[in-house]
N, C-alpha and C positions, 0 to 999 in steps of 0.2 A: 166734711166742709160745713157742718151745721152751724158752726160759730162764725162763718163768713158773713160779714155785713154787706148786704146788697142794696144799693141805692136804686130808686125808680123815679124817673120824671114822668108825670101823669099825662103829658101831651095836651092836645086840644080838648078842653072839657066838652065841646059840642060834638066831638067825634066818639069813636069806640074805645079810646084809650082807657078811661076809667072802668068801663065794662070788662075789658079783657084782663086788666090787672086784678079786679075783684074776683072774676071767675077763676083765674089761676090760683089765687090764695083761698078760695072757698074750699079747695081740697086741702084738708089739714096736713096731709102727707108732705106738702111743699115745705112746711116749716121744719121738716127733718133735714132739709138740705141747706137752708140758709136762714138768716135773720133779715127780713126785708124792711127797708126804710123808704117811705113814699113822701114826696115833696109836693104838698098841696095844703089841705086843711082836713082835720079829723072829722069835723061835722059834715063837710062836703062828701067825704067818702062814706060816711054813715048814711047820708040821704041817698046817695047813689046805690048803696047796697040794698036799701029798702026798695028803691025803684025797680031794681032787677030781681028782687026776691031772693037775695043771696045772704047766707050767714057767714060773716067774716069777722074774726076778732080784730078790733081796731082800737088803738089808743094813742094819744098824743105822746110824742117823744119828750122825755124830761131829761134825766141825767145821762142815761145810756140805753141803747136799744134792748128791748126785752124779747126773750125767746117766745116762740109760738104765738105771735101776734103781728098784726100789720102796724108797725110803728109809723107815725106820721109827723113830719116836720111841718109845723104851721107856717109856711112861707108866704101865705096870702093873708092880707089884712081882712079881706071880706070874701064871702063866698060868691062865685060867679053866678050870674043869672043864666042858667043853661038853656040854650036854644038848639036842641038836637038837630043836627044836619045842616046848620047854617054857618056860613063863613062870616065871622064877626071880628072886628078889630079888638074888642075887649077880650074875646077868647084867646086871641093871639098874645095879648099881654099876660094873661094868666099862664099860658103855656111857656112863655119865655121866663117868667119868674120861677116856675118850677124847674126848668132846665138850668138856669144860672145858679140856683141854690144847690141843686144836685151836683153840678160840675164843680162848684167851689168845695163841696164836701169830698169829692173825688180827688181834687188837687191837694187838700190838706190831710187826706188819709182817714177821714171819718168813716168813709165807706170804702170797700175794697174793689168794687166793680159797679158799673152803671148799666141799667137797662132802660132804654128810652121808649116810651109809648109814642104813637104817631102825632106829629104836628101838621098843621096846615101851612104849607110853605109861603102862601100869600099873606095870610093874616098875621103871621109872626114877624113879618118884616118891620123894622124900625131903625132908629138911629143906633141901637145897641145890637141889632141882629140884621146884617145885610149879607146873608149867605144863602146858597141854594138848598141847604139842608143841614142836618146834624153834623155830617162828616167834616165839612170845612170849618164849621164853628169849633168843633172839638179839637181839630188840628191846630187851630190858633190858640185855644185855651190850654191845651195839654202839651203842646210842642210836638213836632214830628211831621213827617211827610206822610199823610194818611193814605191808606189804600182801602177802597170799598171792596169788601170781601164777603160774598154770599156763600153760606155754608149749609149743607144738609147731608148728614151722614158722610159718605165718601165723595159727594159732589161739592166741589169748591170752585167758585167762579169769581175772579177778581177783575177789576176794570182799569184800563189805562186812562180813560177819561170817564167821569161819572155824570154829574148834573150840568152838562154844558150843551149848547145847541149843536146840532149835527153839522152846521156850517163852520163851527170852530174846531171840530175834532182834528182834522189833519194839521192845522196850525200848531196844535199842542204836542203833536207826536214827534218831538225831536229825539235825537239819539240819547241825550242826557235824561230826558223824561222817561223814556222807555226803560233804560237801564236802571234808573231809580226804582221804578215800579217792580221790575223783575227782582231786584235785590230785596225790596220790602216783602214781596210775596215769599221769596225763599227764606228769609229770616223768620217770617211769621210761621211758615210751615214747620220749621225746625223748633222754634221756641214755643209757639202756641199750640201746636198739634203733635209734637213729638215725632216728626218724620225726619230721620237723620240725614237722608240723601234724597230730597224731593225731586220728582220729575214734573216739569212744568210744560204744558202745551200752550202755544201762543196762536191765537186766531188771526187770520189775515185781515188787513184793513179794508180792502176792496172785495167785491164779489169774486169768488173763485181765486182769492189771494192774488188778484190782478191778472191772472192768465198770462204770465210772462210779459207784462207791460201792455197787453191789449186793453185791459180795463183798469188803468191807473198804474203808476210806477212806484208808489210808496212801499209796497211789499218787497219788490226787488231791490230798491235803492236804499231803504231804511231798515225794514224789519229783518230780512234775510241776512244781511251782513252782520247785524248785531247778534243774531242767534248762532251764527257760525263762528263768530270770533270771540264773543263775550265769555269770560271765564268767571262764574260765580261759585264761590266756595261750596263744596258738597252739594252741587246742584246740576241736574241735567236739563237742558233746554231743547225743545222740539218745535218745529213749525217753520214758517207760518202755514196754518191749515185753512183750507176753504171752510168757512163758518157754516154754510148752509146744510151740509150733511154731517157735520162733526158730531152733533148730539144724537140725531136720529139713527145713526149707524152704531151708536154705543161706543164710539171711539174714545169718549171722555173717560171711560172706565179704566183705560190703560195708564192714566196719569193721576198724580196727586192733586193737581190744581190746573185750572184753565185761566189764561189771561186774555180777556176780550178787549177789543179796541175801543168800544163805546157802549153806552148804557144799554140800549135795547138789544144789541148783538149778544150781550151776556145775560141780561135779565129775562128776556122772553123765554129762551129755553130753560133757564134755571127755574123760573116760576111755573112753567108748564110741567116740569118734572117733580117739583117739590111744594107746590102752593099749599099753604096752610100749615106747613112744617118747617119752612125755610127760615133762616136767620141772617140778618145783616150785621156783619162784624166789621168794626173799624180797626184794621190792622195798622201797625206802625206807630202807635201812640204809647206814651209812658204808662197808661192805665188801660183797663179793659172796658170796652163799651159794646153792647150788642143791642139789637132791636128786632121786632118782628118784621116779616118781609112784606107788610102791607101798609096802607095809609090810613087816613081817618075814617074812611068808609061812611061818609055822611049819609048815603042813601039808606043805611040800616041803623044809623045811630039812634040810641034810645029805645030800640024795639026788642032788645034782648036776643037778637039773632047773631051777634058777633061770635065768630069762632076764635077761641082763645089759645088754640094749640101752638100757633107760631110764637105768641108771647111766652108761653110756657117753655118752648124750646129755646127761646132767647135767654131765659133765666138759666136753664141747664148749660147752654153753651158758655155763658159768662163764667159759671162755676168751674166748668171743665178747663177753660183757658187759664183761669187763675191758677188752678192746680198744676197744669202743664208748665206754666211759667215758673212756679216754685220748684218743680221737679227739674227743669232745665238749669236753674241757678244752682241747685244742689249738685247735679251731675258735673257741672263745669266749675265748681267752686275751687277745687284744688287739682288742676291738671298736672299730670306727670311731666317733668321737664323733657324736652326733646333731646335725645341722645345724639351726640356728634360722633358718628362712626369713624371719621377720619382721625380725630384725636385719639379715639380708643385704640385704633390699629397702631398708631405711632407708639403709644405706651406699651402695647403688647410686644 
């Protein structure tokens, strides 16, 4: 995969995004796996590299990406005035310019996958970005019904609802919405992870999955009927499970993925089990996008303390998924025709 061109949006310049990107590629072995293209400014990354005492080969992108260097698309007219750890509107503007330029490259095929460094969801808001995060923005730009999918080794947790207030969760959980997310997860497991017949566990919406209607009726009236009746090709569905003991009892190890009802129900156990190594993958899109499992970490920005391992894992995950998609297409390119046994018997 060394020739794969990997795009990177730099995130909020006041956060730890530039630091984790540079730390990842200060390890020269990373260039054996991909050719990275960062959307920012070359002189900005050089100054950040000096600030953190890192040695990273950096050069502006001219005609085509060069191997064994951090290629930089100068998408900023000027360098940002970095104010580590501060939420500023100007930093949000720079973050959005990086993201939009990288997304455009992903759409036109200049890059083959995208890894996004963390943005500040408040400062990036504007007339051009009115989304709760990357996931919804990329769903609009790339087309598709996106699924927020957290991955770490064999632990995979998807969300029925992601960045929405808890008061809105049950309003969104219609039969159509749940079935759509189940199909997205199944398709992703088959196409992006090479699991031919995935087993999906679905967590209950209410505490104790409603306790047979004692603590809410959504599990009995909405989830359970779907899971007992819905037939998704090459997929086994299980649940709804009581969420409180599901992870602590290691029950999740029996399944290829877990579908949680809302953000914290899925992400609190996921980050407890994988923090620093987990990856946020946006399934269901026409192109591959991953990100680290953390935010801008303003409290430690600029201090050289940021752990880059989640970002590095996001790079590897993007490369793996691109490879799995190519493999899936090759395997399914020329399927054998289905034999009609009835006609064959008549001829015999």
